[in-house]
N, C-alpha and C positions, 0 to 999 in steps of 0.2 A: 120717321127719328123715336127712338125708343125714351120710354117715361124716365128719365132723372128720381132715384131713389136718395133718399138719405143717406144712406151708407157710399153715393156716387157725389152728392155734394159736403160730405164732409171729407171726401175723399181729394178734389176735386180744391178745397179750401188749404188743406193742411199741403196740397202740393202747389197750388198759388202763393201759401205765406212761402216755405221753402225757395220759392224760387225767385221774389219780391227783395223777404229778408236783407239784413245789414248781412257783411261777410266781410272777417279778414283775410283773406285768402283767397279773391275772386276765380282763380285760374283754377285749383279744387276743389272749389262749387262748382263752376262751371259744366266742367267736367262731370260729374255725380250726376247733376241735375237735368244733365242732357240722358242722362242713364235711367233717371227714375221717370224719366218723361215718356221713354220711349216703353218703359214698363207698363205706364197708364194705358198708353196708345194702345197695346195688345188687348189688355183687359177693355175698355170700350169695345173694338171691336171682336172678342168676347161675347160679349153682352149684347153685340148686335146680331150676329150668330143666332145663339142662344133662342133667341128673341125672335128670329123673322126668318132662321133657313136652316131646316130640319136637320135635310140630307147631309147640312154642312156642319151638326153638334154632335150629329150621330161618329160621321168622319172624324170629328177632333178627338170624339171620347174613344174610338179604338187608335188615336194616335196617342193620347194620353199614356193610356193600355200599354201600347207594344213599347215606348219611349220608356217608359218608369219600371216593368218586367225588365227591359235591357240590360237597363242600369242599375239596374237591382241586384243583376247575374254578376253584372260585373264587377260592382260592390261586392258582393258574396266570394267571388274570387279574391277580391285584394283584401279580405278576409284571409281567406283561407292562405297564403301567400305571405301574409303577415304572423299568421301562428307560425309557421314554421319558419320564419326567423328568426325568432326571439324565442321556438324553442333549440333554433340551431345557435343560438349566442351560448345556451346554457340556461335560461330561466325556463321557470316556472309555469311563474303568475304574468300575465299580458298587462296589470293596470299600468305600471310604470312606463308601457313606451306605448302608448297611444299614441302617443303625435307621429308614430310613424305610419301609422292606419289613414291614410290618404287616397279616400275609393276617387279615382278618375283625378285624383289631384287637390280636389278640395281636403284640404281639414276637418279631421273629425269632429268639432265640434259644431263647426257647422253643417257636415252629413249631417248628423246625429240631428238636428235643428228639421231639417229636410224631409227626415223622414214624418213626420210628424203630417208635414203639409201633402207627402205622395201617400199617404194612408188616406187624409179625406180626399184628397183628390180618387186614388181607387174606388172607395168609399161610392163620392158621386157616378163613378160609372157604372157602379154593379146596381145603383138605383136607377139610371137614365137611359144604359146601355140594351139597345133592342137585340143585341145579339150575344148567340149564350157560349158561343167559344171567347169573344171580349170579354163575359162576365166570368168564365170561368178560369183567365189570365191575369183578372183582376184580381179574384181571391187568392192563389198562389200567390201573385204579386204581393200582397196582404200580407202572406207570411210570410216573406222573403223582410218584408219592411218593419216585420212586427222582430223578426228575430237581428236585422240589422240595429233595432232601435235597443233591445238587450243589452247587443255586444258593446255598446259604445260606451258604456263604464263610468256613465254623465251622469250626475249628482241632479243635476237640470230633466234631467227628460226622465228620470225616474223618478223626481217630483213630480213631474205633470203627470206622468203615467199616473200616480197613485191617484190623483185627483179627475184624470178621466174617467179611470175604472168605479171609483164612485160615484159619478154624475150621471152615466151610464147605467149604472145598477138600477140610481131613482128614475132617472127620465125615462129606461125604457126596460122596467119590469116586469112589465104583460109580453110584450113583444117578443121579450127573450125565453119565452119557455114553449114558442113557437117548433118544431119539430126540426124546421128546416132551420133553424137559428141556434138550436141546441148542438145540433151534430157540427155546423161550423163551429161554434163555441167550444165544442170541447174540441177540437181539430185544431187550434188557437193553443185552447190552455195545457192541450198535451206538450205543445211547442215548448212553452214557456218552462213548461217542469224536466223538460232538454235539458234545455241552454242553459236554466240555472245550478241543475245539475253536472254540466260541464264546466261552466264559468261561476263557482261558487262559491271560491277565492276572490278571485274579481270582482265579485259582485256585493261580496259582505265589504270590502272595504270600501267599495264605490257609497256603500251605503253609512257606514258608519260619521262620512262625512268632512270628520276635520283629523283622519290618523296620520296621513302617509304629510312628508316635507312640502309634497307639491301639494295639497289639500292643507294646509295649512298657509302656502304663500298664496294661493289664489283666497281665501278667505280675507288677510289681512289685506290685500290690491283691491276687493270689493267697497269694504271698509274707506280705502285712502278716496275709493270713488267718490262716496258720500262729501265727504269734506271736500272735493277737487270742485263737485255740481256748485258747492254751494260758495265756495269762492267764484266763480266765474260768471254766477248769478247777478254777483255782489257791482260787479266792472259791467258786464255784461247782460242785462236785463230782457234785452231783445236776440241774444244768442252769438256765438261766434259766425254759423254759417255752417252749410252743409260741407260734409267731410273733412272737418277744421277740429274736430274731437283730438288725436294726435296731436295737434297743434296746439295745443290749450292745455293737455294733459300736459305737454314737454313743458309747458312755459309755468305750470301753479303748482307741480307739485314742486313740491322744496324740502332739500336736506334728506335724513333718514324715509322719509315716504316715497324716496325715490328707490327704484329695482332694478338691477341689471337686466332681468329678461325685460321682452318689447311684445306687446300685442297691441294692435289696432283696432280690437274690438272692444266693447263698453263690458259695463260687468252687468249693464241693466239699463233696458230698452230709455226710462222716466229718462234716466241719466245722459244719456245718448242726445236724445233729442231734446232736454235741458240745455244740453251745454252748446252745443249746434240751432237750435231753436229758440232757444230763451224762455220763458214763461208764456209768449203767447201759442209759441212752438209748444212748448207743453200742452196748452188749454186746444187746439185746433188734434192732436194725436190723443185726448183724452175723450175728444169729440167723438172720432173715426172710432173708434171701438165700444162706445157708447151704442153709434150708430146702430153697428152691425147686430149689438144685442135688442135694441128698439127696433129693428124691422124683425126681427124672427118672433120677439113675443107679437107685434102686429097683424105681422104675416099668419100665425095661427096655423103651421104648416107642420106638422108632429115629425113627418122625416126630414125634415132640413134642418130638427134639432140633433141629429145624428152628425150630420157636416159642421155642424158650427164645435159640436165636441172636439173635433180635429185641431180648429180653430184657436179655440179656446185653450187649450194644450197646448199650442207653439205660444201663442202670444205667454202664457206663465211660464214659458221654459224663455222665451226674450226677456223676464227680469231674472233671472240666474245667469245668458251669456247674449246681447245683441246681436242679430245679425241681420233684420230685418231694414236697418240704415246701410247695413257696409255690404253685405250679398246682392248682386242684381238676381242671381239665380232662385235666392230664399226670399227675396220680395216679390217675383214675378209668380213663384206657388203660389204665393201666399194671395195676390189678387186672383190667379184661379179660382183658387179654392173659394174666395168670396165673388167669385161671378156666380160659378154653380151657383151659392148662397143661394144668390136673388132668380132663378130660374122662375120664368113665370110661363104658361101657356106658347105654344108657337104661334104670329104672329106671320100671316100668309098676305104678302108681297112677290111683286115680279122682282126677275132675280134684277134687269136693271135699276134699282131701286136697291138693293141691297149695295148694289158697288154705288153708287152714289152716297146713300150714307156712311159706307165704309172709308170713303173717299177723303170724308171733313172731318176727324180727327188725324187722319194723314197729313192732310195742307193742315192745319194748325200745328203737329208737334215740328214738320220743315220749318213751319217759318219759326219759332221761338228754339230748333236747331241752328239756323244760316242767324239766329238774333245772339245769342251765345258763341256759334265762332268767329261771330265779326268782333266782338265786345273782346275777346280773349285777343285778340289777331293785332288791334288798333289801341290796346290800353298795355303800356309799359311795364309788364310783370316783371313779381317781385325776383324768377327766376331770370328774366333776363337784366333786368338793376345788377342782382348781384355777381353774376357771371362777367358784365360788364367793368364791374369794382375788381372783380379778380384779376380783371385785364391791365388796366389801368396803373393798379398798386404798385408798379416797381416804377413806372415812367412819369407817370404824372398821379400824385399825392393827392390832389384837393378835391382832379375830377375824380376817382375812385373814393372818398369820402362823400361826394357829392348826391354818386350815383345810390352806397348805401343807406343813405340817410336819408334818399328817395324812397328805396325799400321800406324802410323800417314806418315811414308813413303811412304805406298799402299795408303792410304786415307788422305790426307793434308787439305779436305775438310770438316769436320768433328770435327768441334770446342768442341766438351767434351773431344776428345781426347786428345787434348792440355791440356783442364781442369784436366782430368788423370792423366797428364807430370806433373801438375801444383802438383796437391798431393801429388803424388808419392814422387816426388823433396821435395816436403816441408815434407815429414818425412823422407826423408833419409840423407837429409842437418842439420836438426831438425833446421830451419830457415823460418820466416814467411817473405812473399810480398805481403802486401795486397793491393798496387797500383797494380802488374799484375791480380790481382783476382779484382778488382775494377773497373778498364779498360774491363775487360768481359763481367762485371755486363752492365755495361753501353752501352759495345755495342749489347747484347742480353740481355735486360732488360726481355725479356721473361721466362729464362734458372733459374726457379725458385729455381736449384741444385748448380748455381754459387751462386745467391743472399745467400741459404743457408749455402755454406758454409763458406764465410764473414762474415754472424752473428757469427758464429759455433768458428772463431779464434776471433774476435773482444771478447769471450767472457770467452775463455780459458786468456785473457791474461790482464781479469778485466777490459777491455777499457766498462762500461757499459751504458752510453752514444749512445757509437759509434753501440755498441749492442742492443741497441733497438731502433736508428735509422730501422738498417738491419732488425730485426726482424719486425715492423713495417710496410717495403717495402715488405716484407716475405708474409703479412699475406693481404697487398691488394692484391698482386698480386694471391694468394687462401686464400680464405675465408675460408675454412675448416679447416685449418690450429690451429680455434677456437674451431673446434669439436673435434679434439682428448686427447689424453691420454697427448702427451707434455703439451698442453695447461695446464691442469687440476691439473697436478703434479707441473709447473712453477707455478698456482697460490699457490698451494698449499705450495711447499716448498721455492718459491723465492716472496711471493706479492708482495713485493716494487718495485724490478724490473717488476714484469708484472704490476702493476700501472704503471710504468714510460711506456711500450708500448703503454698499453692505453690510455696515458695521449696523449700520441704523438701519436695516429691515434684521438685523438678525437682532437686535434690544428689540424691537419693536414686538417679536415673535415670544414672549416669555411662556403662554400658554396658549393653550387649543380654542381659536375663536368658536361661540356658537352658532353663527350662520353657514348652515354646509358650502354657502355657495365661494365664503368668505377662506372655508378650509381647504378648499378646492381650487384657490390660486394659490394657499400658501404651501401646497403641494407641490405644483406646476414651479412656484421662484426655488423648494428646496431642494426639488430634482436638475432645476439648472443653474443652482449654484454648486451642484457635485455631495448636496446631503443628500444621497440616496435611502440610507433608514427612513430620516426624518419621514419624507418624501410618500415612503413605502406606506410608512404609517396613517398618514393622513391622506392619503386615497384608496386605505382600502375602507376608510371609517365613511370617504363620502362614496363609494362604490355600494355602502349598503343600504346608507338612508335615501340619497337621492343616484341608482340606476342608471338615469339616463345621460349623461353628461360624455355625452364621445370623449371629449378630450380627456379626461379620468380614464378611461381604458386606455387610450394608448400612449398615453401617460407610465401606467403599471407597464404596458406591454415592451417599452422601454427598459422600463429599469430592469426587469425580469430575465430580457434579453443580457443585461449586460448580467447580472443572476448564472446565465447558461440556461435557463431553467424555457427553455425553446418552446414545448406543447403547451403551455402554459399561455407564454406569451404570445403565442401563435391562435389563440384564440380570445384574448382580452383584445389582441387588432384586430380579429373580424368583428369581436362585439362594437366596435368601434367606430369600425369599416361601414357597416348596417345603419348606425345608426347617422352616418354622416352622409351618407350618399343613399341611403333608403333601401326598402323589402326586395326592391326591382332589379337593383346594380350586384352586377356580378364578380365585381374587385372584393373579397373579403381580405388583399392582404396592402388596403389602400393607408396609406401615411400621410394625413393633410403638411403640405409646404410649409416648411418655416418661413415667415415673413423676412426678408432679409431688410428691407426697405420701412426707416423709422415713419415717416410719412405717411403713407400707407393706411398703417396704424392709426396714427394720430387725426387723419382725417374720416377715418371710412363709417365712423357713427354720421355724420353730420352730408357724407355724401348719400346713404341710404336714405336718412329723412328726408334730402333734398330733391331726390326723386319722390319721394312717397306723397311729401307736399304738394311740391310744383309739377311734376310729369317731365322733371326734367333732371338731366347729367349736371351735375354740380365739375363746372372745367375748371381749370387751372389752382388747382388747391394750394396751399399756401406752401412753399417750403423750406 
């Protein structure tokens, strides 16, 4: 058996706490815990191999090098296609369109974090491999990885890079002047200069930090996340459970702190583990990080510090964009690097003993896997209860109410369950309590489902003034409502009420809103109400401030087509198509279909979150 290091012990403690810790959503936590367990299984298998099997270790080093080289080459080609697409759209700067760069389908920010880990693994290959060809491939891969990190145009990556260079000079100041390392260093420095010259505009924007609208929105989101973490820890000192960050975020962010855009990534790994693991999770995570430093100080092996620098840069990057607990590929890469960080002299044992040693963590993982699968199946999870409640809502309201209350007990942080309980209670008691629903709309103003229900209640009670106000708010939130069959029928059947709503919309819009997202929505509303000049003014302004909104370009294309400016309209439609479909799509004349079904628009937000939280589809949405 290998001797467990302090890093191994702290990692196991963190893993054990995450596994046995409380959770408000067992199903979501269970699937993530299984993935985490498989990553740790691979980590210990790798530790076995690099300790007991010299030949196996060399094979792994070669495999890692080839895989990273191929992935980096594909990512480089993907970046080339990304550049071609952005220039094809008529833009000179790539910065605002980074979201289109998804090498192998991996989001740009996540891929950027991987570059630090790939760099560390490649460095481990260069140090430990005995094959000169593999070492050469490692050097070439390192050059590509350096380029990909630079063209990520990420503030967190650049910050980590600056710290990495400073520490590298301090720790390796003597060895850096060896002839071989001077040649390698000069080659990499020349590469950096070439990239900086080619993409100076994008790099300047990145270094300015808070210049663009997207950067400002990102900064504001990080501030809100800090307050979110403190609010969660007050009520859940032991955390809400693994993979429940987005659930807690959706519940605890209120009012103006909520934004239209969505991300499943936390702004900081400490915020992430604090919300999901509580104070204990934070302590175990910090112990895990400190154990790496302690091991290196105690080991007194200078060559390991170079590997540590890559790991340090990665975890520093985690403080600006958390991926370790979200991405299995990132976590696995980090654990591989940590395993090589603890490499010791090869211990010669019989091949049969190696198989026995490798089987132990495999059996342990299989047991954990089946225990969690069993618990997932025997427990009436939230998804099943919610879907049962939906099925009962017409024929058996008391049964529907019972199911939704049981779901609430299992997951008190899903605010939609409180909404459904309100709906079923209203039907059962045949009374309306608008104050409760209005309070929910104030706390969660982005929940179209809540506000739409409030509008329907006012309409049923013939409170037309209040109903018009709420419908106006619904349209302001999602202008696509104006393109549905509902709006068409309302104009035909109740023209007076429709005019009242339009009047409220026009009265609301006395001057341009400062929020660029709101301005984009007003442009869409003006277009659908036939006020093309006003729409053109708003949308042009949005396209300058935030040019990465595909619907803005589609709307501009529609206006210009009506004006007979077909060439410019074709360019704008092309821009929208690339942003909507991605750089690999060949369709440059795509136009998103107009959704006619109002129910799909109303329920689409929760349908998405339901699948994200419970790994199931929401069935029988409210009609």
